[in-house]
Backbone bond lengths (Angstrom), bond angles and torsions (degrees), N, CA, C in turn:
res aa  C-N    CA-C-N  psi(-1)  N-CA   C-N-CA  omega(-1)  CA-C   N-CA-C  phi
1 M - - - 1.456 - - 1.518 108.93 -
2 S 1.343 115.73 138.17 1.458 118.98 -176.89 1.519 109.74 -139.72
3 F 1.318 117.18 133.94 1.446 122.37 -178.39 1.523 109.54 -122.20
4 D 1.344 114.96 159.83 1.461 119.89 -179.46 1.520 111.84 -75.20
5 K 1.331 117.68 -35.44 1.455 120.67 -177.09 1.514 109.71 -93.14
6 P 1.333 117.89 120.60 1.465 119.28 -174.85 1.522 113.38 -85.96
7 I 1.324 114.28 159.65 1.458 122.70 168.68 1.523 105.46 -102.64
8 T 1.330 116.57 125.69 1.453 121.83 -173.92 1.527 111.04 -110.92
9 R 1.328 116.14 172.90 1.458 119.85 174.33 1.523 110.55 -59.15
10 E 1.342 116.27 -33.32 1.458 120.55 -176.85 1.528 112.55 -71.61
11 N 1.345 117.44 -39.22 1.470 117.65 -175.96 1.528 114.27 -100.71
12 L 1.321 118.22 -4.91 1.461 120.60 178.17 1.522 111.08 -58.38
13 N 1.324 116.15 -47.99 1.454 120.02 -178.88 1.524 111.42 -62.75
14 D 1.348 117.22 -39.49 1.460 120.92 178.87 1.526 110.87 -63.34
15 C 1.328 116.50 -41.53 1.466 120.49 179.37 1.526 111.00 -63.28
16 L 1.326 116.78 -44.27 1.462 120.47 -179.19 1.525 111.11 -67.58
17 K 1.318 116.30 -39.73 1.464 120.68 179.21 1.532 110.39 -63.34
18 E 1.326 115.94 -44.38 1.460 120.09 179.75 1.526 111.18 -67.90
19 L 1.333 116.31 -36.11 1.461 120.45 177.38 1.521 110.67 -61.51
20 A 1.314 116.72 -42.92 1.469 120.99 178.84 1.520 111.47 -64.17
21 K 1.332 116.96 -43.67 1.461 121.25 179.91 1.525 110.85 -61.37
22 E 1.327 116.61 -43.56 1.457 120.08 -178.39 1.526 111.22 -70.88
23 Y 1.325 116.62 -39.15 1.463 119.75 178.11 1.529 110.30 -63.37
24 R 1.327 115.91 -41.66 1.468 119.49 177.99 1.525 111.28 -64.24
25 R 1.314 117.59 -38.58 1.458 121.02 178.68 1.527 111.26 -62.81
26 L 1.329 115.14 -37.64 1.465 119.67 -175.97 1.529 113.45 -83.01
27 S 1.328 117.02 -34.30 1.464 119.67 -172.75 1.518 114.45 -116.59
28 G 1.339 117.81 -7.78 1.458 120.37 -177.66 1.518 111.28 77.86
29 T 1.318 115.44 -162.14 1.468 120.59 -176.11 1.523 113.25 -104.82
30 K 1.328 117.20 -1.83 1.461 120.24 -177.08 1.519 112.89 -87.98
31 M 1.332 116.60 -4.44 1.463 121.26 179.79 1.525 109.69 -124.90
32 P 1.331 118.41 69.71 1.468 120.24 -179.04 1.525 111.27 -62.03
33 A 1.309 115.30 153.78 1.462 121.67 -178.71 1.521 110.24 -120.89
34 E 1.311 114.72 152.41 1.469 121.12 175.31 1.519 108.11 -129.04
35 V 1.319 115.07 131.82 1.459 121.31 178.80 1.523 107.99 -128.10
36 I 1.323 115.57 131.02 1.466 120.81 176.44 1.519 108.15 -108.77
37 L 1.325 116.15 113.76 1.453 121.17 178.23 1.516 110.15 -77.79
38 I 1.299 116.50 133.86 1.467 120.47 175.80 1.535 107.74 -131.17
39 G 1.295 116.94 177.75 1.455 120.52 176.09 1.511 113.88 61.91
40 G 1.341 115.12 -141.75 1.451 120.97 -175.67 1.510 114.20 -60.30
41 A 1.341 117.42 -35.07 1.465 120.42 179.24 1.523 111.18 -65.49
42 A 1.326 117.09 -39.11 1.468 120.67 177.44 1.522 110.53 -66.07
43 V 1.328 116.81 -36.63 1.466 120.61 176.93 1.525 110.08 -65.73
44 L 1.338 116.77 -45.23 1.462 120.32 178.49 1.519 111.76 -58.97
45 A 1.324 116.15 -41.56 1.464 120.79 -175.85 1.523 112.34 -68.73
46 N 1.323 117.29 -29.82 1.459 120.35 -170.43 1.523 116.35 -113.12
47 Y 1.344 117.42 -12.53 1.457 119.96 -173.94 1.523 111.81 -135.57
48 G 1.308 116.10 162.57 1.453 121.07 -176.56 1.515 115.51 -102.61
49 F 1.332 118.93 -11.46 1.459 120.01 -172.93 1.524 112.87 -79.46
50 R 1.316 116.95 -24.20 1.473 121.20 -178.03 1.528 108.78 -94.28
51 E 1.311 117.10 127.11 1.458 120.48 -175.39 1.517 113.40 -93.82
52 M 1.317 118.22 -25.83 1.458 119.43 -174.50 1.523 112.32 -160.48
53 T 1.322 114.44 165.25 1.451 122.62 169.70 1.519 106.21 -141.80
54 Y 1.324 117.45 163.46 1.457 119.24 -175.90 1.519 113.52 -105.63
55 D 1.317 116.51 -4.70 1.456 120.64 168.72 1.519 107.87 -162.28
56 I 1.308 116.13 164.41 1.463 121.39 -179.76 1.521 108.81 -106.68
57 D 1.325 115.82 114.12 1.463 121.87 174.37 1.516 108.51 -88.61
58 A 1.315 116.90 135.48 1.459 119.40 -175.03 1.516 111.91 -155.44
59 I 1.315 114.67 159.18 1.461 122.61 166.61 1.525 105.05 -99.36
60 I 1.318 117.20 123.00 1.458 121.36 -171.15 1.518 110.80 -116.13
61 H 1.335 115.99 121.64 1.458 122.20 173.61 1.531 106.74 -117.36
62 A 1.317 116.59 102.26 1.463 120.28 -174.89 1.518 110.04 -162.01
63 S 1.326 115.74 170.17 1.457 120.60 175.62 1.526 109.62 -74.63
64 S 1.301 116.62 173.08 1.465 121.03 -178.86 1.521 112.73 -63.05
65 A 1.344 116.25 -17.13 1.467 120.06 179.26 1.521 111.76 -64.64
66 M 1.323 118.20 -20.66 1.461 121.05 -178.57 1.519 111.69 -61.52
67 K 1.322 117.07 -35.56 1.462 119.97 -179.85 1.521 110.44 -61.22
68 D 1.333 117.10 -45.79 1.462 120.66 178.57 1.522 111.43 -66.57
69 A 1.323 116.91 -37.22 1.466 120.99 178.26 1.523 110.38 -63.11
70 I 1.314 117.13 -43.04 1.467 121.68 178.30 1.528 110.63 -60.52
71 N 1.321 116.31 -45.64 1.463 119.96 -179.67 1.528 111.39 -64.10
72 H 1.340 116.68 -38.11 1.464 120.72 179.34 1.530 110.50 -62.52
73 V 1.319 117.05 -46.88 1.463 120.71 -179.68 1.524 110.32 -65.29
74 G 1.320 116.32 -39.30 1.458 119.51 176.72 1.513 112.27 -58.95
75 D 1.338 116.13 -41.59 1.467 120.40 178.23 1.528 110.70 -66.38
76 K 1.334 116.46 -41.97 1.467 120.41 -177.18 1.518 111.84 -63.62
77 Y 1.322 116.89 -40.81 1.460 120.95 -176.77 1.533 112.69 -99.28
78 D 1.331 115.37 9.74 1.471 120.83 178.19 1.523 111.69 58.39
79 L 1.326 115.53 43.08 1.460 121.83 176.78 1.523 109.14 -99.10
80 P 1.319 118.04 143.53 1.467 120.47 -177.98 1.525 112.62 -67.21
81 H 1.306 115.72 160.34 1.460 121.79 176.07 1.530 108.97 -56.69
82 G 1.322 117.47 132.29 1.453 121.20 -179.41 1.512 113.77 92.37
83 W 1.327 117.06 10.71 1.474 119.37 -179.17 1.520 111.32 -61.36
84 F 1.319 117.54 -25.50 1.468 123.68 179.68 1.524 106.17 -128.16
85 N 1.321 117.46 114.32 1.462 118.45 -169.97 1.526 112.52 -151.28
86 A 1.318 115.29 169.00 1.467 122.09 177.67 1.529 110.76 -117.71
87 H 1.329 116.93 27.60 1.459 121.18 -176.81 1.522 112.75 -62.25
88 F 1.333 116.49 -28.29 1.466 118.70 -176.92 1.520 112.07 -62.47
89 Q 1.333 117.38 -16.93 1.466 120.11 179.79 1.522 111.82 -66.39
90 R 1.330 116.49 -8.52 1.468 120.59 175.41 1.530 111.69 -99.78
91 T 1.336 116.83 8.97 1.462 120.59 -178.09 1.525 111.13 -108.54
92 A 1.334 115.46 170.46 1.468 121.30 -178.11 1.519 112.45 -66.35
93 S 1.325 117.73 -22.91 1.468 119.96 -176.07 1.523 113.29 -80.84
94 Y 1.325 116.95 -6.84 1.467 119.58 178.67 1.525 110.42 -78.97
95 S 1.323 115.65 142.82 1.455 122.54 173.60 1.530 108.26 -142.27
96 V 1.315 116.38 139.70 1.465 119.88 178.64 1.527 110.82 -65.62
97 K 1.322 117.13 -15.93 1.459 121.27 -177.38 1.536 112.99 -85.95
98 L 1.321 117.36 -2.54 1.462 120.03 -178.51 1.530 112.02 -61.82
99 S 1.317 116.72 -35.73 1.470 119.38 178.50 1.523 110.91 -62.32
100 E 1.310 116.61 -35.81 1.462 121.17 -178.55 1.521 112.49 -66.56
101 V 1.322 116.68 -32.50 1.467 119.97 -174.54 1.526 112.54 -102.81
102 S 1.338 117.20 5.79 1.459 119.78 178.72 1.516 110.51 -72.13
103 V 1.337 115.81 157.48 1.464 121.73 -178.05 1.532 109.62 -127.16
104 Y 1.322 115.62 149.91 1.462 121.15 -177.72 1.517 111.76 -65.11
105 Y 1.325 116.13 139.06 1.466 122.23 177.25 1.534 111.18 -117.59
106 K 1.336 117.80 -67.45 1.457 121.56 179.90 1.524 110.28 -154.04
107 T 1.344 115.21 160.83 1.452 121.50 171.27 1.525 108.32 -120.46
108 Y 1.315 116.25 133.61 1.454 122.25 -179.63 1.526 110.65 -117.15
109 S 1.333 116.50 135.60 1.471 124.19 175.42 1.526 112.69 55.18
110 N 1.323 116.74 24.33 1.470 121.91 179.15 1.521 113.54 56.29
111 V 1.337 116.16 21.87 1.463 118.26 -178.13 1.531 113.05 -138.62
112 L 1.320 116.54 -22.77 1.465 120.10 -178.32 1.522 110.76 -118.15
113 Q 1.320 115.57 110.99 1.462 120.41 176.67 1.527 109.18 -95.28
114 I 1.321 114.87 127.15 1.460 121.66 178.26 1.520 109.00 -104.50
115 R 1.319 115.65 130.77 1.451 122.29 175.59 1.524 108.30 -123.07
116 T 1.314 117.18 159.69 1.457 121.37 176.82 1.527 108.55 -130.64
117 V 1.310 115.00 -176.70 1.461 121.18 179.58 1.523 108.28 -110.63
118 S 1.310 117.69 129.53 1.461 121.21 -177.52 1.532 111.43 -71.53
119 A 1.313 114.68 167.07 1.467 123.08 -165.57 1.528 114.99 -50.22
120 E 1.332 117.38 -56.13 1.464 118.40 -172.57 1.525 112.30 -65.31
121 Y 1.354 116.63 -31.89 1.465 119.96 179.39 1.521 110.80 -77.73
122 L 1.322 116.42 -34.63 1.457 120.35 175.75 1.529 110.12 -65.21
123 I 1.334 116.16 -41.83 1.465 120.38 175.85 1.521 110.25 -61.73
124 A 1.330 116.91 -42.97 1.468 121.07 179.32 1.524 110.88 -57.51
125 M 1.330 116.41 -45.06 1.464 120.62 179.27 1.527 111.32 -62.09
126 K 1.330 115.64 -43.51 1.457 120.21 -179.04 1.531 111.36 -64.89
127 L 1.329 116.37 -38.42 1.461 120.01 -179.68 1.524 111.62 -69.41
128 V 1.317 116.94 -39.07 1.469 120.14 178.88 1.522 110.16 -65.98
129 S 1.325 116.87 -36.98 1.462 120.58 177.16 1.527 109.70 -71.57
130 G 1.331 116.96 -57.06 1.460 122.63 172.25 1.513 116.36 58.28
131 R 1.330 118.32 32.04 1.469 120.67 -178.94 1.527 110.29 -74.13
132 Q 1.307 115.93 128.05 1.459 121.00 -176.84 1.524 112.79 -78.56
133 Y 1.328 117.27 -14.68 1.457 121.39 -175.22 1.531 112.15 -106.56
134 K 1.330 117.46 1.41 1.459 122.75 175.65 1.528 108.07 -109.42
135 N 1.342 116.77 -153.48 1.469 120.49 -179.76 1.522 111.99 -105.82
136 D 1.312 117.94 16.94 1.462 119.87 -172.93 1.526 112.88 -58.46
137 L 1.314 116.99 -53.66 1.461 120.25 -173.83 1.524 112.11 -74.60
138 S 1.326 116.84 -38.27 1.469 118.38 177.47 1.529 110.75 -68.72
139 D 1.330 117.89 -31.35 1.465 120.10 176.04 1.529 110.42 -63.77
140 V 1.318 116.79 -40.75 1.470 120.23 177.22 1.523 109.72 -59.95
141 A 1.337 116.84 -48.97 1.463 120.98 -179.68 1.527 110.90 -63.36
142 G 1.335 116.95 -39.17 1.456 120.62 -179.97 1.513 112.74 -65.97
143 I 1.316 117.11 -40.96 1.467 121.25 177.99 1.528 110.19 -64.48
144 L 1.317 116.47 -44.94 1.469 120.29 177.81 1.523 110.98 -60.21
145 L 1.329 116.10 -41.28 1.460 121.26 -179.68 1.520 111.32 -64.30
146 E 1.330 117.79 -48.18 1.470 120.06 -177.54 1.524 111.80 -65.01
147 H 1.317 117.19 -38.62 1.471 119.01 179.46 1.526 110.58 -68.19
148 K 1.314 117.05 -34.99 1.460 119.49 176.19 1.523 109.81 -65.74
149 Q 1.326 117.16 -42.17 1.463 121.33 179.24 1.522 111.61 -64.86
150 R 1.317 117.02 -30.99 1.467 121.62 178.67 1.530 112.21 -78.01
151 G 1.317 116.39 -8.24 1.454 120.12 -174.65 1.512 112.05 79.21
152 E 1.330 116.32 21.88 1.463 122.68 179.55 1.529 109.97 -126.49
153 P 1.337 117.65 60.42 1.465 120.17 -175.52 1.526 112.39 -60.36
154 I 1.320 115.18 144.73 1.463 121.57 179.24 1.521 108.80 -96.84
155 E 1.311 116.37 126.85 1.462 121.07 -178.92 1.534 110.90 -86.12
156 R 1.300 114.87 150.06 1.469 119.91 179.71 1.523 111.10 -59.51
157 V 1.309 117.38 -37.63 1.465 120.19 -178.05 1.520 111.16 -61.75
158 A 1.349 117.41 -33.72 1.465 120.65 178.85 1.529 110.76 -68.03
159 I 1.327 116.44 -38.73 1.458 120.51 178.23 1.526 110.47 -67.29
160 E 1.320 116.32 -43.57 1.461 120.03 179.82 1.525 111.27 -63.77
161 A 1.331 116.33 -36.72 1.465 120.19 177.16 1.529 110.67 -66.44
162 A 1.335 116.75 -38.16 1.467 121.22 178.83 1.525 110.79 -65.82
163 I 1.331 116.57 -41.51 1.463 120.53 177.78 1.524 109.83 -61.56
164 E 1.326 116.55 -45.70 1.462 121.55 179.75 1.527 111.09 -61.68
165 M 1.333 116.40 -42.70 1.453 121.12 -177.87 1.533 111.48 -64.29
166 L 1.329 116.35 -42.69 1.464 120.09 -176.49 1.522 113.51 -82.01
167 Y 1.337 116.95 -36.93 1.464 119.79 -168.23 1.525 115.39 -125.48
168 G 1.328 116.90 -4.09 1.447 118.48 -177.76 1.520 111.21 71.82
169 D 1.306 116.07 -144.92 1.466 121.64 -177.04 1.524 109.34 -88.17
170 I 1.325 115.95 79.45 1.462 121.09 -177.18 1.522 109.97 -106.15
171 E 1.318 115.91 147.30 1.463 120.89 177.58 1.522 108.79 -93.78
172 L 1.322 116.86 124.09 1.454 121.23 -179.56 1.524 110.63 -76.43
173 P 1.341 116.88 152.82 1.474 119.32 171.10 1.524 110.13 -57.11
174 E 1.303 116.64 150.14 1.474 120.51 -177.33 1.526 111.68 -57.47
175 T 1.329 116.76 -39.15 1.461 119.68 -179.25 1.528 111.33 -62.28
176 S 1.325 116.76 -36.34 1.465 120.70 179.64 1.523 110.85 -70.79
177 T 1.330 116.59 -39.15 1.460 120.47 177.93 1.526 110.67 -63.23
178 V 1.330 116.10 -42.69 1.460 120.72 178.00 1.521 110.31 -61.20
179 L 1.334 116.76 -44.40 1.460 120.21 -179.80 1.515 111.16 -62.01
180 M 1.328 117.26 -43.73 1.465 120.97 179.70 1.520 110.69 -61.07
181 N 1.319 116.63 -46.68 1.466 120.11 -179.46 1.521 111.14 -63.08
182 T 1.322 115.81 -38.80 1.465 120.24 178.89 1.522 110.70 -67.91
183 A 1.343 116.19 -45.05 1.465 121.38 -176.33 1.520 112.70 -60.74
184 F 1.323 116.77 -34.29 1.462 119.69 -176.27 1.528 112.29 -105.75
185 S 1.330 114.05 32.75 1.470 120.50 174.46 1.524 109.32 -119.45
186 N 1.345 115.21 44.40 1.468 122.03 179.35 1.520 112.28 55.10
187 V 1.331 115.61 40.27 1.457 120.37 -178.35 1.531 110.19 -88.04
188 D 1.302 115.47 159.57 1.459 123.23 174.61 1.528 107.56 -78.62
189 Y 1.339 117.67 109.78 1.460 121.25 -175.93 1.532 112.07 -62.34
190 E 1.312 116.52 -36.03 1.465 118.68 -179.78 1.525 110.57 -65.25
191 K 1.318 116.18 -42.17 1.462 120.34 177.17 1.524 110.40 -64.77
192 L 1.328 117.13 -41.60 1.455 121.48 179.18 1.525 110.77 -62.30
193 Y 1.336 116.50 -41.27 1.460 120.75 178.36 1.526 110.74 -62.03
194 N 1.330 116.33 -49.28 1.463 120.52 -177.90 1.525 111.66 -62.79
195 E 1.319 116.33 -41.01 1.465 119.96 179.85 1.529 110.90 -68.92
196 S 1.322 116.52 -37.18 1.468 120.22 178.23 1.524 110.51 -65.54
197 R 1.334 117.49 -42.99 1.461 120.80 178.91 1.518 110.82 -62.54
198 E 1.320 116.72 -43.61 1.462 119.94 179.87 1.528 110.50 -63.02
199 S 1.331 116.57 -41.53 1.454 120.95 179.01 1.532 111.02 -63.65
200 E 1.325 116.81 -40.40 1.471 120.77 179.05 1.525 111.43 -65.34
201 K 1.319 117.13 -40.66 1.461 121.05 178.42 1.528 110.82 -62.95
202 L 1.337 116.41 -43.67 1.458 120.40 178.77 1.521 111.07 -64.82
203 S 1.332 116.24 -38.74 1.470 120.46 178.86 1.520 111.10 -63.76
204 K 1.330 116.21 -41.24 1.463 120.17 179.11 1.523 110.73 -64.13
205 V 1.337 116.49 -43.12 1.463 120.40 177.61 1.523 110.22 -61.30
206 T 1.327 116.42 -41.85 1.462 121.57 178.87 1.521 111.07 -57.58
207 L 1.329 117.02 -45.76 1.462 120.89 -177.93 1.526 111.86 -69.60
208 V 1.327 116.78 -36.65 1.469 119.87 177.07 1.526 109.79 -63.51
209 E 1.331 116.05 -45.36 1.463 120.05 -179.76 1.525 111.22 -65.47
210 F 1.327 116.65 -39.24 1.464 120.03 178.77 1.527 110.44 -63.10
211 E 1.324 116.31 -43.16 1.460 120.58 -179.30 1.527 110.77 -64.95
212 Q 1.319 116.69 -36.67 1.470 120.17 177.86 1.521 111.45 -65.68
213 D 1.340 115.84 -38.89 1.467 120.64 -178.62 1.522 112.43 -82.27
214 N 1.337 116.13 -25.39 1.469 120.93 -176.03 1.529 109.68 -134.30
215 P 1.308 118.31 72.02 1.464 121.59 -175.25 1.530 112.88 -56.91
216 N 1.327 114.44 137.83 1.471 122.40 173.72 1.527 114.40 64.26
217 T 1.325 117.03 23.11 1.468 119.52 178.23 1.527 112.76 -114.42
218 L 1.328 117.19 -6.93 1.464 120.74 -179.43 1.517 109.74 -76.86
219 R 1.328 116.19 124.82 1.460 122.02 -178.29 1.530 109.25 -132.99
220 G 1.319 116.28 158.60 1.453 120.52 179.01 1.511 112.85 -55.13
221 E 1.329 115.72 -37.70 1.464 119.62 -175.67 1.523 113.92 -76.59
222 N 1.336 118.30 -16.49 1.473 117.85 -179.01 1.528 113.63 -108.34
223 I 1.330 116.94 0.10 1.464 120.42 -177.56 1.527 111.81 -61.46
224 S 1.335 116.53 -48.95 1.470 119.62 -177.44 1.521 111.73 -59.17
225 G 1.329 116.53 -43.25 1.455 120.29 -179.89 1.512 112.71 -63.12
226 I 1.323 116.25 -40.87 1.463 120.84 179.04 1.521 110.41 -63.46
227 I 1.320 116.79 -44.49 1.466 121.03 -179.33 1.523 110.91 -65.64
228 E 1.326 117.09 -43.63 1.461 120.24 -178.73 1.518 112.05 -64.91
229 R 1.329 117.24 -39.35 1.471 119.89 177.66 1.529 111.07 -63.98
230 A 1.342 115.11 -38.08 1.472 118.81 178.19 1.525 110.62 -66.49
231 K 1.341 117.07 -38.73 1.465 120.60 178.15 1.521 111.00 -62.82
232 L 1.333 116.32 -44.68 1.463 120.29 179.88 1.523 111.04 -63.63
233 K 1.333 115.53 -37.82 1.455 119.70 179.27 1.523 110.76 -65.72
234 R 1.337 116.65 -42.55 1.462 120.06 177.91 1.524 111.33 -65.68
235 A 1.339 115.57 -40.82 1.462 119.90 -179.75 1.521 111.41 -63.01
236 A 1.336 114.93 -40.82 1.463 119.04 179.45 1.525 110.48 -65.22
237 A 1.339 115.43 -39.32 1.458 119.57 179.88 1.526 111.66 -67.27
238 Q 1.326 115.61 -33.36 1.464 120.65 -178.57 1.525 112.15 -87.86
239 G 1.343 115.84 -13.29 1.444 120.05 -179.71 1.507 113.83 72.82
240 K 1.366 115.28 25.60 1.471 118.70 179.15 1.512 109.80 -154.33
241 D 1.313 115.56 166.57 1.465 121.56 179.81 1.519 109.79 -70.96
242 D 1.333 116.20 138.82 1.462 121.65 -177.03 1.527 112.14 -105.06
243 S 1.311 117.29 25.34 1.468 119.54 177.58 1.513 109.67 -91.36
244 Y 1.406 117.18 170.01 1.443 117.29 176.10 1.461 109.26 -81.63
């Protein structure tokens, strides 16, 4: 899901604070709620390299009043319907074990506890998703970069253990496997991040142009092929390989 108005590091806290206030108004204090931020929202909450996301993906444990609270905050901040959702639970990156590995973030209005997903599990989710036209791969590179800068480097074995814990014996998308191999081959994480972001932007442009030229033909199963053909075409035009 993608919206025109972004949620930024600056307004994320305001949205969550207002959500807690509205939920408390509607349900009182006897029905506490727990929300686990995943995806872009978890990156925004924990890291500095990501500036925005276009919706908040979450695991939501709350009373039915949460739906009305979400809509109220969306109206207040002029956010589209679905700005806060659990749709990702229908995707490959969802695991029932995510609640077990979530970590405490903040509590708002003594009624809404916010949790996030720690680095290795967040990376695992991004790798399993592996979308070339979103921020999946650049988020992985960005997380690795920030932890290295903090003096807390993440080892490949920790990521592999997280993947195993959440998903068992799953096969990663080829793009994710390539990124992992590149990341742990003494590569410059900052360069990898920048190249991944540029590749994602080009992929998104490719899909927009394809949809304009071929309305209603873009499908999940043909996205990778469309992007790869565009990469090969650009590489041929440039006379060089267009991989990272």
